N, C-alpha and C positions, 0 to 999 in steps of 0.2 A: 720563630715563635709559632706555637701550635694554634691553629685556627679551627673554627667550626665549619665544616664543609658539607654541602649537600650535592650529591651526584644523582641526576635524574636518569632513569633507565639504567641503574647501576648494578644490576644483579647478574648480567651476562655480557659477554663480548668486551668491547672497548671500555664501556662504563664500569664493568667489574674490575678490569685491569687498572683503571684510573683510581677507583676506590681503594683497592688493595695497596697500590703504590703510594697513595697519600697517607694511608694509615701507617705504612712502614716508615714514612718520612716524619711521623710524629703528630699528624693532625687528627682531630676528632671527626670521624667521617660517618655520615648516615647516607643511605641510598633510598631512592624511590623506585617503585615498580608498579605495573598496572595489571598485567594479564597472567603471568606464569607464576602461580603461588608456590608450586613445588620447587622450581628453580630458586625462588626467593628464599625459601626456608633452607634449602641446601646451602645457599650462599652464606646466609647468616650463621648457620651451624659451623661451616668451614672456616669463616673469617672472623667471626665475632662482631661483625659490623651490623648495626641495627638497620632493619628494613621497614619502610612505611609504604602503604599501598594507597595510591590515588591516581586519577586520570589527569595528567599534566595538560591535556588539551581542553579541560573543563575548568572554568574559573572557580566555581563554588567548591568543587571537589578539591582543587589545589589549595584554596584558602583554608579549608578544614585540615588538610594534610600539613600545611606549613604551621598552622596553629598548634597541632599536635607535636611537631618537632620542637617548636619553641617552648611549649609547656614542659617537655621532657628534658630539654637542654637549655639553650639560650638562643637569642636571635642568630640567624645564619650569617656568617661573615663572608663565605665564599660559595657562590652558586656555579655549578658546572652543568650547563644545559646540554645533556648528552642524549636524552631520549629521542628516538627517531624511528621511522618506518619507511618502507618502500612498497610501491605497487606498480611494477614495471609493465609497459606494453608499448607497442608502436603507437604513435600519436593518433593515427586514423582509427585505432581501436580503443583509445583511452576515453573512459567515461567521465562525466562530471563528478560522479561519486568517487572514482579513484583519485581525481584531482583534489577534491576537497578533503578526502581522508588524509592524504600525505601533507597537505598544507596545515591541517589542524594539529597533527602530531609534531611536525617538524618545525613550524614557524609560529603558529599560534601559541604553542607551549612556551616558546622563548619569551614572547611578550608577557604571557600570564605569569610565569615564574619570576621573571625579572621585576615585573610590576609589584609582586607581592613581597619580595625581599628588599626592594629599593628603599622604602622609607626607613627601615632600621639601619641600613648602611649610611643613609644621609645623616641620621641622628648620631651615629658613631663617628662620622667623618672618615670612614674607611670601608672599603669593600672590594671584592673581586667578582666580576661576572665573566665567566669563560664559556664560550660557545663552541661546541664540537661540530664543525662544518664538514666539508668533504672536498677532496680534490675535484670531484665531478661538478661541484658548485662553481669551480673556477674554470675547468676545461670543457665542461659539457660531456654528455654521454648518450649514446644511442638508447632509445626506448625508455628514457628516464626524464622526460620533460617535466613531469610533476616534481620529482625528487630534486632534480637540478635547480629548478626554480626556487624551491623551498630553501635549499642550502645557499644559493646565491643571495636570497633574501636575508638569510641569517648573517652573512658577511656584511651586507649593507646595514642591517640593524646594529651590528657591532660598531661600525664607524659613527653612525648618527648618535647612538646613546653615549658613546665615549665622549663626544663633544659636550654633552649636557652634564655628564657625571663627573668630569675632571675636577670641577670646582669643589666637589664634596669629598675629594680624596678617594674616589672610586675609579678603578680602571675596568675597561671592557675590551676584551680581546677574543679572537677566534683561533682555533687550531683546525687546519684542513688536512686530515690524514688521507693518504692514498689507501692501498689495499693492505690491511692489517691481518695478521694470522689469528683469526678467531674461528669459532664454531661455524659461522656462516660461510667463510671462505673455504673451509674444509669440505663443504658440500658441493663445491664447484666441479664440473667435469675437468678431467686432466688437460684437455685441449685448451680450455679457457684459462686454466692456471698457467699453462706454458706461455700463452700470449701475454699474460700479466707480467710474468718473470722476464720475458724477452723485451718488454717495453721499459724495464727498469735498469738503469746503468749499474745499480748495485746488485742486481740479479737476486733479489730476495724480497720477501714480504716484510712489512713493518711488524714490530712487536708491541703488545699492549703496554708493556712497561716503558717503552720509549715515548708513547703518548702521555703516559702518567708523568714522566720526567718533565715534559714540556709544560704540563699543567702545574706541576710543583714549582717550576721556574716562574711562571706568571703570578703565583701566589706570593712569592718571596718579595720582601721589601726592596731588594735590589733591582726588582723589575718594575718599580713604581713609575718610572719614566716611560714605560711602554704601554700605550693605550690606543685603541682604534686599529690595532694591527691584526693581521692574520698570519700565523705561523704555518707554512706549508711543509708537510712531512710526507713525502711520497717516493723516496729513494731516487729522486731525479726524473721520475716519469713525466712530470709536468713542471716546466720552468718558465717563468715570465717575469 
């Protein structure tokens, strides 16, 4: 059955792949973005998916954005918390500013967005909150203390909220992708790319549509017994 889905950070990369995949599966999808207006317009023109601009790390901005989506459509039934950022450096060089920037976008936004859609999901006695984490939040990564902490926090948030939300018919799950073939990965030096491929038993990058497929599975009624879980998608690079 078709659902109303909001994908944050959904005009580029994995978020765009998720949005397109869910639209193709028959869902009514809208996406959020904050900074790159040109990419957002191109995405909307190409896909026909509506875009809305607000800062997911700011409560008031997000509240106004959610209200606009609700006024244009109906209350959001599925929230995909995909928006994220990175600001990498060695720990001895990492500033408090870099730490806070990543936490605000990657984990504060998950709290804010979930908080804003939660009441309507409770009222309907149905909802899906799906958080896009990271393999690095499970395995750790050099020069990413801030990013890894934020993604590990997202996985913990998922488990805790799932315990509270279950009685309302709301499931809360995470997906932890490894390296996915997006515009960001394409900018990596060849030597780094080769290391990534060498570390994967399947010897390839993940695809955006594969992550979208996992999201679509979690939306399905037949996945209603699955909550508080993290789906690891990394080609076998990290197993535990």
